[in-house]
Gaussian input, Z-matrix of N, CA and C with variables (Angstrom, degrees):
# hf/3-21g

backbone

0 1
 N
 C     1     B1
 C     2     B2     1     A1
 N     3     B3     2     A2     1     D1
 C     4     B4     3     A3     2     D2
 C     5     B5     4     A4     3     D3
 N     6     B6     5     A5     4     D4
 C     7     B7     6     A6     5     D5
 C     8     B8     7     A7     6     D6
 N     9     B9     8     A8     7     D7
 C    10    B10     9     A9     8     D8
 C    11    B11    10    A10     9     D9
 N    12    B12    11    A11    10    D10
 C    13    B13    12    A12    11    D11
 C    14    B14    13    A13    12    D12
 N    15    B15    14    A14    13    D13
 C    16    B16    15    A15    14    D14
 C    17    B17    16    A16    15    D15
 N    18    B18    17    A17    16    D16
 C    19    B19    18    A18    17    D17
 C    20    B20    19    A19    18    D18
 N    21    B21    20    A20    19    D19
 C    22    B22    21    A21    20    D20
 C    23    B23    22    A22    21    D21
 N    24    B24    23    A23    22    D22
 C    25    B25    24    A24    23    D23
 C    26    B26    25    A25    24    D24
 N    27    B27    26    A26    25    D25
 C    28    B28    27    A27    26    D26
 C    29    B29    28    A28    27    D27
 N    30    B30    29    A29    28    D28
 C    31    B31    30    A30    29    D29
 C    32    B32    31    A31    30    D30
 N    33    B33    32    A32    31    D31
 C    34    B34    33    A33    32    D32
 C    35    B35    34    A34    33    D33
 N    36    B36    35    A35    34    D34
 C    37    B37    36    A36    35    D35
 C    38    B38    37    A37    36    D36
 N    39    B39    38    A38    37    D37
 C    40    B40    39    A39    38    D38
 C    41    B41    40    A40    39    D39
 N    42    B42    41    A41    40    D40
 C    43    B43    42    A42    41    D41
 C    44    B44    43    A43    42    D42
 N    45    B45    44    A44    43    D43
 C    46    B46    45    A45    44    D44
 C    47    B47    46    A46    45    D45
 N    48    B48    47    A47    46    D46
 C    49    B49    48    A48    47    D47
 C    50    B50    49    A49    48    D48
 N    51    B51    50    A50    49    D49
 C    52    B52    51    A51    50    D50
 C    53    B53    52    A52    51    D51
 N    54    B54    53    A53    52    D52
 C    55    B55    54    A54    53    D53
 C    56    B56    55    A55    54    D54
 N    57    B57    56    A56    55    D55
 C    58    B58    57    A57    56    D56
 C    59    B59    58    A58    57    D57
 N    60    B60    59    A59    58    D58
 C    61    B61    60    A60    59    D59
 C    62    B62    61    A61    60    D60
 N    63    B63    62    A62    61    D61
 C    64    B64    63    A63    62    D62
 C    65    B65    64    A64    63    D63
 N    66    B66    65    A65    64    D64
 C    67    B67    66    A66    65    D65
 C    68    B68    67    A67    66    D66
 N    69    B69    68    A68    67    D67
 C    70    B70    69    A69    68    D68
 C    71    B71    70    A70    69    D69
 N    72    B72    71    A71    70    D70
 C    73    B73    72    A72    71    D71
 C    74    B74    73    A73    72    D72
 N    75    B75    74    A74    73    D73
 C    76    B76    75    A75    74    D74
 C    77    B77    76    A76    75    D75
 N    78    B78    77    A77    76    D76
 C    79    B79    78    A78    77    D77
 C    80    B80    79    A79    78    D78
 N    81    B81    80    A80    79    D79
 C    82    B82    81    A81    80    D80
 C    83    B83    82    A82    81    D81
 N    84    B84    83    A83    82    D82
 C    85    B85    84    A84    83    D83
 C    86    B86    85    A85    84    D84
 N    87    B87    86    A86    85    D85
 C    88    B88    87    A87    86    D86
 C    89    B89    88    A88    87    D87
 N    90    B90    89    A89    88    D88
 C    91    B91    90    A90    89    D89
 C    92    B92    91    A91    90    D90
 N    93    B93    92    A92    91    D91
 C    94    B94    93    A93    92    D92
 C    95    B95    94    A94    93    D93
 N    96    B96    95    A95    94    D94
 C    97    B97    96    A96    95    D95
 C    98    B98    97    A97    96    D96
 N    99    B99    98    A98    97    D97
 C   100   B100    99    A99    98    D98
 C   101   B101   100   A100    99    D99
 N   102   B102   101   A101   100   D100
 C   103   B103   102   A102   101   D101
 C   104   B104   103   A103   102   D102
 N   105   B105   104   A104   103   D103
 C   106   B106   105   A105   104   D104
 C   107   B107   106   A106   105   D105
 N   108   B108   107   A107   106   D106
 C   109   B109   108   A108   107   D107
 C   110   B110   109   A109   108   D108
 N   111   B111   110   A110   109   D109
 C   112   B112   111   A111   110   D110
 C   113   B113   112   A112   111   D111
 N   114   B114   113   A113   112   D112
 C   115   B115   114   A114   113   D113
 C   116   B116   115   A115   114   D114
 N   117   B117   116   A116   115   D115
 C   118   B118   117   A117   116   D116
 C   119   B119   118   A118   117   D117
 N   120   B120   119   A119   118   D118
 C   121   B121   120   A120   119   D119
 C   122   B122   121   A121   120   D120
 N   123   B123   122   A122   121   D121
 C   124   B124   123   A123   122   D122
 C   125   B125   124   A124   123   D123
 N   126   B126   125   A125   124   D124
 C   127   B127   126   A126   125   D125
 C   128   B128   127   A127   126   D126
 N   129   B129   128   A128   127   D127
 C   130   B130   129   A129   128   D128
 C   131   B131   130   A130   129   D129
 N   132   B132   131   A131   130   D130
 C   133   B133   132   A132   131   D131
 C   134   B134   133   A133   132   D132
 N   135   B135   134   A134   133   D133
 C   136   B136   135   A135   134   D134
 C   137   B137   136   A136   135   D135
 N   138   B138   137   A137   136   D136
 C   139   B139   138   A138   137   D137
 C   140   B140   139   A139   138   D138
 N   141   B141   140   A140   139   D139
 C   142   B142   141   A141   140   D140
 C   143   B143   142   A142   141   D141
 N   144   B144   143   A143   142   D142
 C   145   B145   144   A144   143   D143
 C   146   B146   145   A145   144   D144
 N   147   B147   146   A146   145   D145
 C   148   B148   147   A147   146   D146
 C   149   B149   148   A148   147   D147
 N   150   B150   149   A149   148   D148
 C   151   B151   150   A150   149   D149
 C   152   B152   151   A151   150   D150
 N   153   B153   152   A152   151   D151
 C   154   B154   153   A153   152   D152
 C   155   B155   154   A154   153   D153
 N   156   B156   155   A155   154   D154
 C   157   B157   156   A156   155   D155
 C   158   B158   157   A157   156   D156
 N   159   B159   158   A158   157   D157
 C   160   B160   159   A159   158   D158
 C   161   B161   160   A160   159   D159
 N   162   B162   161   A161   160   D160
 C   163   B163   162   A162   161   D161
 C   164   B164   163   A163   162   D162
 N   165   B165   164   A164   163   D163
 C   166   B166   165   A165   164   D164
 C   167   B167   166   A166   165   D165
 N   168   B168   167   A167   166   D166
 C   169   B169   168   A168   167   D167
 C   170   B170   169   A169   168   D168
 N   171   B171   170   A170   169   D169
 C   172   B172   171   A171   170   D170
 C   173   B173   172   A172   171   D171
 N   174   B174   173   A173   172   D172
 C   175   B175   174   A174   173   D173
 C   176   B176   175   A175   174   D174
 N   177   B177   176   A176   175   D175
 C   178   B178   177   A177   176   D176
 C   179   B179   178   A178   177   D177
 N   180   B180   179   A179   178   D178
 C   181   B181   180   A180   179   D179
 C   182   B182   181   A181   180   D180
 N   183   B183   182   A182   181   D181
 C   184   B184   183   A183   182   D182
 C   185   B185   184   A184   183   D183
 N   186   B186   185   A185   184   D184
 C   187   B187   186   A186   185   D185
 C   188   B188   187   A187   186   D186
 N   189   B189   188   A188   187   D187
 C   190   B190   189   A189   188   D188
 C   191   B191   190   A190   189   D189
 N   192   B192   191   A191   190   D190
 C   193   B193   192   A192   191   D191
 C   194   B194   193   A193   192   D192
 N   195   B195   194   A194   193   D193
 C   196   B196   195   A195   194   D194
 C   197   B197   196   A196   195   D195
 N   198   B198   197   A197   196   D196
 C   199   B199   198   A198   197   D197
 C   200   B200   199   A199   198   D198
 N   201   B201   200   A200   199   D199
 C   202   B202   201   A201   200   D200
 C   203   B203   202   A202   201   D201
 N   204   B204   203   A203   202   D202
 C   205   B205   204   A204   203   D203
 C   206   B206   205   A205   204   D204
 N   207   B207   206   A206   205   D205
 C   208   B208   207   A207   206   D206
 C   209   B209   208   A208   207   D207
 N   210   B210   209   A209   208   D208
 C   211   B211   210   A210   209   D209
 C   212   B212   211   A211   210   D210
 N   213   B213   212   A212   211   D211
 C   214   B214   213   A213   212   D212
 C   215   B215   214   A214   213   D213
 N   216   B216   215   A215   214   D214
 C   217   B217   216   A216   215   D215
 C   218   B218   217   A217   216   D216
 N   219   B219   218   A218   217   D217
 C   220   B220   219   A219   218   D218
 C   221   B221   220   A220   219   D219
 N   222   B222   221   A221   220   D220
 C   223   B223   222   A222   221   D221
 C   224   B224   223   A223   222   D222
 N   225   B225   224   A224   223   D223
 C   226   B226   225   A225   224   D224
 C   227   B227   226   A226   225   D225
 N   228   B228   227   A227   226   D226
 C   229   B229   228   A228   227   D227
 C   230   B230   229   A229   228   D228
 N   231   B231   230   A230   229   D229
 C   232   B232   231   A231   230   D230
 C   233   B233   232   A232   231   D231
 N   234   B234   233   A233   232   D232
 C   235   B235   234   A234   233   D233
 C   236   B236   235   A235   234   D234

   B1=1.4825
   B2=1.6062
   B3=1.2726
   B4=1.4210
   B5=1.4888
   B6=1.2911
   B7=1.5749
   B8=1.4426
   B9=1.3239
   B10=1.4924
   B11=1.4899
   B12=1.4216
   B13=1.4425
   B14=1.5189
   B15=1.3284
   B16=1.4888
   B17=1.5236
   B18=1.3952
   B19=1.4044
   B20=1.4920
   B21=1.3357
   B22=1.4506
   B23=1.5144
   B24=1.3368
   B25=1.5046
   B26=1.5347
   B27=1.3322
   B28=1.4092
   B29=1.4967
   B30=1.2985
   B31=1.4984
   B32=1.5442
   B33=1.3051
   B34=1.4509
   B35=1.4888
   B36=1.3005
   B37=1.4428
   B38=1.5880
   B39=1.3787
   B40=1.4389
   B41=1.5056
   B42=1.3158
   B43=1.4393
   B44=1.5819
   B45=1.3379
   B46=1.5003
   B47=1.5225
   B48=1.3076
   B49=1.5142
   B50=1.4829
   B51=1.4026
   B52=1.4148
   B53=1.5291
   B54=1.3137
   B55=1.4793
   B56=1.4881
   B57=1.2928
   B58=1.4799
   B59=1.6408
   B60=1.3367
   B61=1.3938
   B62=1.5334
   B63=1.3216
   B64=1.5042
   B65=1.5426
   B66=1.3590
   B67=1.4620
   B68=1.5644
   B69=1.3204
   B70=1.4101
   B71=1.5299
   B72=1.3695
   B73=1.5461
   B74=1.5784
   B75=1.3327
   B76=1.4562
   B77=1.5168
   B78=1.3023
   B79=1.4688
   B80=1.5464
   B81=1.3669
   B82=1.4569
   B83=1.5380
   B84=1.3645
   B85=1.4502
   B86=1.5430
   B87=1.2837
   B88=1.5176
   B89=1.5991
   B90=1.3402
   B91=1.4726
   B92=1.5317
   B93=1.3143
   B94=1.4210
   B95=1.5437
   B96=1.3296
   B97=1.4796
   B98=1.4912
   B99=1.3215
   B100=1.4218
   B101=1.6083
   B102=1.3725
   B103=1.4881
   B104=1.5536
   B105=1.3698
   B106=1.4436
   B107=1.5119
   B108=1.3143
   B109=1.4813
   B110=1.4851
   B111=1.3513
   B112=1.3907
   B113=1.4894
   B114=1.3582
   B115=1.4280
   B116=1.5620
   B117=1.3333
   B118=1.4611
   B119=1.5700
   B120=1.2884
   B121=1.4560
   B122=1.5639
   B123=1.3100
   B124=1.4706
   B125=1.5498
   B126=1.3050
   B127=1.4215
   B128=1.5206
   B129=1.3356
   B130=1.4486
   B131=1.5323
   B132=1.3538
   B133=1.4533
   B134=1.4921
   B135=1.3215
   B136=1.3837
   B137=1.5131
   B138=1.2888
   B139=1.4727
   B140=1.5666
   B141=1.2598
   B142=1.4901
   B143=1.4845
   B144=1.3982
   B145=1.4384
   B146=1.5021
   B147=1.3155
   B148=1.4195
   B149=1.4552
   B150=1.2529
   B151=1.4558
   B152=1.5087
   B153=1.3908
   B154=1.4800
   B155=1.5596
   B156=1.2707
   B157=1.4741
   B158=1.4962
   B159=1.3396
   B160=1.4358
   B161=1.5230
   B162=1.3276
   B163=1.4927
   B164=1.4678
   B165=1.3538
   B166=1.4484
   B167=1.5272
   B168=1.3370
   B169=1.5247
   B170=1.4926
   B171=1.3497
   B172=1.4135
   B173=1.4639
   B174=1.3820
   B175=1.4154
   B176=1.5572
   B177=1.3400
   B178=1.4046
   B179=1.5760
   B180=1.2852
   B181=1.4407
   B182=1.4645
   B183=1.3738
   B184=1.4791
   B185=1.5164
   B186=1.3508
   B187=1.5069
   B188=1.5330
   B189=1.2984
   B190=1.5388
   B191=1.5628
   B192=1.3052
   B193=1.4174
   B194=1.5982
   B195=1.2353
   B196=1.4575
   B197=1.5328
   B198=1.3652
   B199=1.4731
   B200=1.5240
   B201=1.3111
   B202=1.4368
   B203=1.5211
   B204=1.2916
   B205=1.5198
   B206=1.4687
   B207=1.3424
   B208=1.5316
   B209=1.5550
   B210=1.3779
   B211=1.4743
   B212=1.4972
   B213=1.3177
   B214=1.4687
   B215=1.4725
   B216=1.3293
   B217=1.4682
   B218=1.5211
   B219=1.3763
   B220=1.4307
   B221=1.5108
   B222=1.3395
   B223=1.3990
   B224=1.5878
   B225=1.2849
   B226=1.4188
   B227=1.5116
   B228=1.3257
   B229=1.4422
   B230=1.4565
   B231=1.3920
   B232=1.5018
   B233=1.5249
   B234=1.3571
   B235=1.4745
   B236=1.4280
   A1=107.44
   A2=113.53
   A3=117.21
   A4=118.19
   A5=115.34
   A6=119.37
   A7=107.24
   A8=115.41
   A9=124.98
   A10=109.43
   A11=114.23
   A12=121.15
   A13=107.59
   A14=111.74
   A15=120.60
   A16=107.59
   A17=117.44
   A18=122.69
   A19=109.49
   A20=117.19
   A21=124.00
   A22=110.27
   A23=113.82
   A24=121.42
   A25=109.02
   A26=112.75
   A27=122.70
   A28=109.00
   A29=114.21
   A30=120.02
   A31=108.83
   A32=118.32
   A33=123.94
   A34=110.60
   A35=121.64
   A36=124.17
   A37=109.21
   A38=113.65
   A39=119.88
   A40=108.28
   A41=114.23
   A42=120.65
   A43=109.37
   A44=113.25
   A45=118.48
   A46=106.99
   A47=113.03
   A48=118.64
   A49=110.64
   A50=115.25
   A51=119.96
   A52=115.63
   A53=111.36
   A54=118.11
   A55=110.48
   A56=120.21
   A57=121.24
   A58=102.64
   A59=112.38
   A60=119.08
   A61=109.76
   A62=117.79
   A63=119.33
   A64=105.12
   A65=111.00
   A66=121.99
   A67=108.04
   A68=116.77
   A69=122.61
   A70=115.10
   A71=113.96
   A72=113.53
   A73=104.53
   A74=114.89
   A75=120.49
   A76=112.60
   A77=116.22
   A78=120.97
   A79=113.25
   A80=113.70
   A81=116.36
   A82=113.78
   A83=116.68
   A84=124.18
   A85=107.35
   A86=118.78
   A87=124.58
   A88=107.39
   A89=113.93
   A90=118.41
   A91=110.59
   A92=117.68
   A93=121.53
   A94=110.20
   A95=117.57
   A96=122.14
   A97=107.70
   A98=120.07
   A99=125.16
   A100=110.79
   A101=110.21
   A102=114.98
   A103=113.24
   A104=113.46
   A105=115.23
   A106=111.86
   A107=118.63
   A108=123.87
   A109=107.13
   A110=122.85
   A111=122.92
   A112=110.52
   A113=122.89
   A114=123.56
   A115=112.30
   A116=115.85
   A117=120.95
   A118=113.36
   A119=116.07
   A120=122.26
   A121=113.59
   A122=117.50
   A123=118.65
   A124=112.16
   A125=116.10
   A126=120.79
   A127=116.06
   A128=113.13
   A129=117.39
   A130=114.00
   A131=113.52
   A132=118.02
   A133=110.54
   A134=120.96
   A135=122.86
   A136=114.90
   A137=117.87
   A138=122.67
   A139=112.96
   A140=118.16
   A141=121.76
   A142=112.69
   A143=118.78
   A144=120.22
   A145=112.64
   A146=118.65
   A147=123.11
   A148=111.89
   A149=120.61
   A150=125.07
   A151=103.85
   A152=115.29
   A153=119.87
   A154=114.28
   A155=121.08
   A156=118.65
   A157=107.44
   A158=117.73
   A159=126.91
   A160=108.83
   A161=115.39
   A162=118.50
   A163=110.54
   A164=113.17
   A165=121.67
   A166=108.00
   A167=115.45
   A168=119.86
   A169=104.58
   A170=113.17
   A171=121.13
   A172=106.06
   A173=120.31
   A174=122.94
   A175=108.80
   A176=116.74
   A177=120.45
   A178=106.45
   A179=116.96
   A180=123.24
   A181=116.53
   A182=117.49
   A183=124.13
   A184=108.78
   A185=119.12
   A186=126.68
   A187=110.70
   A188=115.89
   A189=121.21
   A190=107.92
   A191=117.79
   A192=119.43
   A193=109.84
   A194=115.08
   A195=120.33
   A196=115.33
   A197=114.30
   A198=117.91
   A199=107.95
   A200=115.73
   A201=119.38
   A202=109.44
   A203=117.35
   A204=126.40
   A205=109.07
   A206=116.52
   A207=119.21
   A208=106.29
   A209=112.17
   A210=124.33
   A211=106.15
   A212=120.18
   A213=124.24
   A214=107.51
   A215=115.49
   A216=121.82
   A217=106.00
   A218=114.81
   A219=120.57
   A220=108.03
   A221=116.60
   A222=126.51
   A223=107.81
   A224=116.70
   A225=120.94
   A226=110.72
   A227=118.64
   A228=121.09
   A229=110.94
   A230=114.97
   A231=120.42
   A232=108.43
   A233=116.25
   A234=121.12
   A235=107.70
   D1=144.52
   D2=173.28
   D3=-67.05
   D4=151.02
   D5=176.92
   D6=-101.64
   D7=138.56
   D8=177.61
   D9=-124.55
   D10=142.33
   D11=-179.90
   D12=-115.26
   D13=147.50
   D14=-173.91
   D15=-119.28
   D16=112.81
   D17=-174.29
   D18=-114.54
   D19=129.56
   D20=179.64
   D21=-109.81
   D22=135.87
   D23=172.34
   D24=-131.67
   D25=139.99
   D26=170.63
   D27=-155.26
   D28=110.69
   D29=-177.93
   D30=59.46
   D31=-126.79
   D32=179.14
   D33=-77.86
   D34=-14.40
   D35=-172.03
   D36=-87.45
   D37=130.31
   D38=171.86
   D39=-139.60
   D40=143.00
   D41=-178.40
   D42=-154.17
   D43=154.33
   D44=172.12
   D45=-114.82
   D46=130.58
   D47=175.50
   D48=-74.71
   D49=126.23
   D50=174.57
   D51=54.21
   D52=-168.14
   D53=-177.50
   D54=-93.63
   D55=-6.56
   D56=-176.99
   D57=126.45
   D58=150.06
   D59=-175.77
   D60=-126.94
   D61=126.26
   D62=-179.94
   D63=-82.68
   D64=125.62
   D65=-178.22
   D66=-133.79
   D67=156.28
   D68=-177.97
   D69=-61.47
   D70=-39.87
   D71=-173.33
   D72=-166.69
   D73=-177.04
   D74=-179.93
   D75=-62.87
   D76=-39.37
   D77=175.91
   D78=-55.38
   D79=-46.36
   D80=176.86
   D81=-64.84
   D82=-30.82
   D83=176.57
   D84=-67.19
   D85=-46.57
   D86=178.99
   D87=-55.81
   D88=-48.56
   D89=-177.91
   D90=-62.85
   D91=-40.03
   D92=179.67
   D93=-65.49
   D94=-40.49
   D95=178.42
   D96=-62.02
   D97=-44.60
   D98=-176.98
   D99=-62.02
   D100=-39.56
   D101=178.37
   D102=-69.40
   D103=-40.25
   D104=177.09
   D105=-65.13
   D106=-38.88
   D107=179.98
   D108=-64.01
   D109=-46.55
   D110=-178.02
   D111=-66.25
   D112=-35.33
   D113=174.39
   D114=-61.58
   D115=-30.03
   D116=-173.98
   D117=-99.79
   D118=-3.15
   D119=-168.63
   D120=-51.03
   D121=-46.88
   D122=-179.15
   D123=-58.68
   D124=-47.59
   D125=174.78
   D126=-60.52
   D127=-41.45
   D128=177.49
   D129=-60.48
   D130=-50.56
   D131=-174.76
   D132=-66.57
   D133=-37.93
   D134=179.12
   D135=-64.11
   D136=-22.20
   D137=-178.47
   D138=-102.37
   D139=-0.67
   D140=-177.71
   D141=-67.67
   D142=-20.50
   D143=174.84
   D144=-65.46
   D145=-34.10
   D146=-178.99
   D147=-75.13
   D148=-33.18
   D149=176.99
   D150=-152.58
   D151=113.99
   D152=-165.89
   D153=-75.06
   D154=2.68
   D155=179.21
   D156=-129.44
   D157=135.95
   D158=171.55
   D159=-123.42
   D160=137.49
   D161=-176.50
   D162=-140.57
   D163=140.62
   D164=171.37
   D165=-120.82
   D166=125.72
   D167=174.80
   D168=-111.25
   D169=141.30
   D170=174.04
   D171=-110.65
   D172=125.67
   D173=-178.14
   D174=-122.51
   D175=155.23
   D176=-177.00
   D177=-95.33
   D178=-175.63
   D179=-179.90
   D180=-57.47
   D181=-22.93
   D182=-179.05
   D183=-96.56
   D184=14.88
   D185=179.89
   D186=60.53
   D187=26.81
   D188=175.12
   D189=-88.09
   D190=127.34
   D191=176.37
   D192=-69.58
   D193=125.10
   D194=179.37
   D195=-109.70
   D196=-19.33
   D197=178.96
   D198=-156.74
   D199=141.09
   D200=176.01
   D201=-132.72
   D202=136.08
   D203=177.04
   D204=-121.44
   D205=120.21
   D206=-177.14
   D207=-125.21
   D208=133.86
   D209=172.01
   D210=-111.58
   D211=133.74
   D212=-178.06
   D213=-138.65
   D214=136.09
   D215=179.07
   D216=-116.22
   D217=138.68
   D218=178.28
   D219=-135.87
   D220=133.64
   D221=177.64
   D222=-90.93
   D223=112.05
   D224=-178.57
   D225=-102.30
   D226=125.33
   D227=176.21
   D228=-105.49
   D229=150.13
   D230=177.15
   D231=-64.93
   D232=136.74
   D233=-175.36
   D234=-75.69

């Protein structure tokens, strides 16, 4: 099974989750990314004011990005 790596970026913060996870295919990696994101959602949203964009990239064993999930917060003011 291929190994996938999950990288998180928000502002100056960057991190890789674990050592890599063996999954059946890219679709399984996408589902894992969505599950990780949903588990972290409360923390992500509470910190979007400090840096308005949060991103998770999933890479394969060759360090090729196969999936990207981005959350962005925008403060809209009345014109």
